C-alpha positions in Angstrom: 9.0 -47.5 29.6 9.0 -51.3 29.8 5.9 -53.1 28.5 5.1 -56.4 30.1 2.8 -58.9 28.4 1.3 -60.5 31.4 -0.9 -62.3 31.2 0.0 -63.3 27.6 -2.3 -61.7 25.0 -2.3 -60.6 21.4 -2.0 -56.8 20.8 -4.5 -55.4 18.3 -3.0 -52.5 16.3 -6.3 -50.7 15.9 -6.8 -50.7 19.7 -5.4 -47.2 20.5 -6.2 -47.6 24.2 -3.7 -50.4 24.4 -0.4 -49.1 25.9 1.6 -51.9 24.2 0.6 -51.1 20.6 3.3 -50.5 18.1 3.7 -46.9 16.8 4.3 -47.4 13.1 5.1 -43.7 12.5 7.9 -43.7 15.0 8.4 -41.6 18.1 9.1 -37.9 18.2 12.7 -38.8 19.2 13.2 -40.9 16.1 11.7 -38.2 13.8 14.0 -35.7 15.3 17.0 -38.0 14.8 16.1 -38.4 11.0 15.7 -34.6 10.8 19.1 -34.0 12.3 20.6 -36.4 9.8 19.0 -34.5 7.0 20.3 -31.1 8.3 23.8 -32.5 8.7 23.8 -34.0 5.2 22.8 -30.7 3.6 25.3 -28.8 5.7 28.1 -31.2 4.5 27.1 -31.8 0.8 25.0 -28.7 0.1 25.9 -25.2 -1.3 25.6 -21.7 0.1 22.7 -19.9 -1.7 20.5 -16.9 -1.2 16.8 -17.2 -0.9 15.1 -14.0 -2.4 11.4 -13.7 -1.5 9.0 -11.8 -3.8 7.0 -8.9 -2.6 3.6 -8.7 -4.4 2.9 -5.1 -5.6 0.0 -5.4 -8.1 -1.5 -8.8 -8.3 -3.4 -9.6 -11.5 -6.3 -11.8 -10.3 -7.2 -12.8 -13.8 -3.8 -14.2 -14.9 -2.6 -14.9 -11.4 0.6 -12.9 -11.8 2.3 -9.8 -10.6 4.2 -7.9 -13.3 5.3 -5.2 -10.8 6.8 -7.5 -8.2 9.9 -6.5 -6.3 12.6 -8.2 -4.4 13.9 -6.4 -1.3 15.8 -8.9 0.8 18.0 -12.0 0.4 18.6 -14.7 3.1 21.7 -16.9 3.2 20.9 -20.6 3.6 22.4 -24.0 2.7 20.7 -26.1 0.0 21.5 -29.4 -1.7 21.7 -29.1 -5.5 20.0 -32.2 -6.8 21.8 -32.1 -10.2 25.3 -33.4 -10.1 25.9 -33.7 -13.9 24.9 -30.1 -14.9 21.7 -28.2 -15.4 18.5 -29.9 -16.5 16.1 -28.6 -19.1 16.6 -28.1 -22.8 19.7 -25.9 -22.4 20.5 -23.4 -25.2 17.9 -23.3 -28.0 18.1 -21.2 -31.2 14.7 -19.7 -31.9 13.5 -17.0 -34.3 14.0 -14.5 -31.5 17.6 -15.5 -30.9 19.2 -17.8 -28.4 17.0 -18.9 -25.5 18.5 -20.6 -22.4 16.2 -23.0 -20.6 18.4 -24.2 -17.7 16.6 -26.0 -14.8 17.7 -27.4 -11.5 16.3 -28.6 -8.1 17.3 -27.2 -4.8 16.5 -29.1 -1.6 16.1 -27.3 1.8 15.9 -28.7 5.2 12.5 -27.7 6.6 14.0 -27.0 10.0 16.7 -24.8 8.6 14.4 -23.0 6.2 12.1 -22.1 9.1 15.1 -20.8 11.1 17.0 -18.9 8.4 14.1 -17.6 6.2 10.6 -18.1 7.4 11.1 -16.8 10.9 12.9 -13.7 9.6 10.9 -12.5 6.6 7.3 -12.2 5.6 6.4 -14.7 2.8 3.3 -14.6 0.6 2.5 -18.1 1.8 4.1 -18.7 5.3 5.8 -21.8 6.4 7.4 -23.0 3.1 9.2 -21.8 0.0 6.9 -20.0 -2.5 6.5 -20.4 -6.2 7.7 -17.1 -7.8 10.5 -16.5 -5.2 14.1 -16.5 -6.4 17.2 -18.4 -5.6 20.7 -16.9 -6.2 23.4 -19.5 -6.8 26.7 -17.7 -6.2 29.0 -20.4 -7.6 27.7 -20.1 -11.2 26.1 -16.6 -10.7 22.7 -17.8 -11.8 19.4 -16.5 -10.6 16.6 -19.1 -10.6 12.9 -18.8 -10.1 10.9 -21.4 -8.1 8.3 -23.0 -10.4 7.0 -25.7 -8.1 7.6 -26.9 -4.5 7.4 -30.6 -4.0 6.2 -31.3 -0.4 5.8 -35.1 -0.4 9.3 -36.3 -1.4 10.5 -38.4 0.3 7.1 -39.7 1.1 6.6 -39.3 4.9 9.5 -41.3 6.3 8.5 -42.3 9.8 5.4 -40.3 9.3 6.9 -36.8 8.6 8.4 -34.6 5.9 11.9 -33.2 6.4 12.7 -31.3 3.2 11.3 -28.8 0.7 12.2 -29.8 -2.9 12.2 -26.6 -5.1 12.0 -27.2 -8.9 13.5 -24.1 -10.5 14.0 -22.5 -13.9 16.4 -19.7 -14.9 14.8 -16.4 -14.0 13.7 -14.2 -16.9 14.0 -10.6 -15.8 11.1 -8.3 -16.8 11.8 -4.9 -15.2 11.2 -6.0 -11.6 12.8 -3.9 -8.8 15.7 -5.8 -7.2 17.2 -4.1 -4.1 18.4 -6.9 -1.8 21.6 -5.4 -0.5 23.6 -8.1 -2.1 25.6 -6.4 -4.8 25.9 -9.4 -7.2 22.1 -9.8 -7.2 21.2 -6.1 -7.4 23.5 -5.7 -10.5 21.0 -7.7 -12.5 18.5 -4.9 -12.4 21.0 -2.2 -13.4 22.2 -4.4 -16.3 18.8 -5.4 -17.7 16.3 -2.8 -16.6 14.8 -0.4 -19.1 17.1 2.6 -18.9 16.9 5.9 -20.7 19.2 9.0 -21.1 18.0 12.4 -19.8 19.7 15.4 -21.5 20.0 18.6 -19.5 20.2 22.2 -20.8 23.6 24.0 -20.9 24.3 26.0 -17.8 21.0 24.9 -16.2 22.3 23.4 -13.0 25.2 22.3 -10.8 26.5 19.3 -8.9 27.2 15.7 -9.9 24.7 12.9 -9.5 25.8 9.7 -7.7 25.3 6.2 -9.2 22.6 4.4 -7.3 20.9 7.4 -5.8 17.2 8.4 -6.3 16.4 11.5 -8.4 13.1 13.3 -8.4 11.4 15.8 -10.8 10.5 19.1 -9.2 7.1 19.5 -10.9 6.2 15.9 -12.1 7.3 14.2 -8.8 8.6 11.4 -11.0 11.4 9.4 -9.3 14.1 7.2 -10.9 17.4 5.5 -9.9 20.7 6.7 -11.4 22.6 4.2 -13.6 25.3 6.6 -14.9 26.1 10.3 -15.0 28.1 12.0 -17.8 28.9 15.5 -16.5 30.8 16.6 -19.6 27.8 16.1 -21.9 25.1 16.7 -19.1 23.6 13.2 -19.7 22.0 11.2 -16.9 21.1 7.5 -17.4 18.2 6.4 -15.2 16.0 3.3 -14.6 13.1 2.4 -12.4 11.2 5.5 -13.5 7.8 6.0 -11.8 6.5 8.1 -14.7 7.6 10.6 -17.3 9.7 13.7 -16.5 8.3 17.0 -17.6 10.2 19.2 -20.1 11.5 21.5 -18.6 11.7 20.7 -14.9 14.5 20.5 -12.3 15.7 17.0 -11.5 17.3 16.8 -8.0 19.5 14.0 -6.6 18.2 13.0 -3.2 21.7 12.1 -1.9 24.1 14.4 -3.9 21.6 17.4 -4.0 22.8 17.9 -7.6 20.1 19.8 -9.6 19.7 20.2 -13.3 16.9 21.3 -15.7 15.7 18.8 -18.3 16.0 19.5 -22.0 15.1 16.3 -23.7 14.9 12.5 -23.4 13.5 9.5 -25.4 11.7 6.7 -23.6 12.1 4.4 -26.6 15.9 4.3 -26.5 16.8 1.7 -24.0 20.5 2.1 -23.3 20.8 -1.4 -21.7 20.2 -3.2 -25.0 22.1 -3.1 -28.3 20.5 -1.2 -31.2 20.4 -4.5 -33.2 18.1 -6.0 -30.5 16.0 -3.1 -29.3 14.4 -1.5 -32.4 11.5 0.4 -30.8 12.8 3.8 -31.8 13.6 2.6 -35.4 10.0 1.5 -35.8 8.6 4.7 -34.3 10.6 6.9 -36.7 10.9 4.8 -40.0 7.2 4.1 -40.2 6.6 7.8 -41.0 8.1 7.1 -44.4 5.6 4.3 -45.0 2.3 5.5 -43.5 0.9 9.0 -43.7 -0.5 9.6 -40.2 -1.9 12.9 -41.2 -4.7 11.0 -42.9 -7.8 10.3 -40.8 -7.6 6.7 -42.0 -4.0 5.9 -43.2 -4.9 2.3 -43.9 -7.5 2.9 -46.6 -10.7 4.8 -47.6 -13.2 2.3 -46.3 -15.5 3.9 -43.8 -14.3 7.4 -44.6 -17.1 10.0 -44.8 -15.2 12.0 -47.3 -14.9 9.1 -49.8 -17.4 9.9 -52.6 -16.8 6.6 -54.4 -18.8 4.6 -51.8 
């Protein structure tokens, strides 16, 4: 639309009723043009990643966390990796608990593409943007990152609008969460690091072979678990993601294979996913019997004991 300054007059920017005023924040067309440039740049220079939203299971309102969170879907999207010279953070640190890796990076999403590829397709804990606590799988390096903070004002309102989400991430520390996204490379993290135990079955107590990945259930305890491995020769079943403790004895049945065997023994302290030199829960549980006499009412001393005649 052409604006004519006739008769000649000065335009006042605060006069919003004046049709000839300048629009400092640009028009919708200009904002859309910048947005398209951002999308195109990320499509050209970005990387294919998977966005993995977190499902809240049991929120701790005191500490503001969810130790039982699970991840059940992964959405493919392009993101720009803001670190061209390698990971940020402190890298590998040698601590008294061993080597700790503190790699960090920043992923940048187009807001328009994030809405199309992720937000419109899944339910997020906070709708409309990436969420702190959600995960990002980087296939090139096979790293799984957790979003720690989402910067919403960088760049600072170019032409009066924000065009990207800047996600500051750290390497994800697995803590027994359930991961079942349907992407094999991501789901393998759970089977490799989850707390897994070995269930021993009685001789001649069942039939059939369990299938890796299927769900098994206890007949009397109703406890469920996911199969990690099955040794038919020694009648040993490795499981993780247990919902409780199996009864001894009870029949454990595979929900897919229909294999059914009767439990004989198992130990919840022996985690088969960690080396014995690292996971020493069972050692402490058994070796402390040679140090402390737990048959005593107070194995740590006689103070407070009603049978102590010296006090």
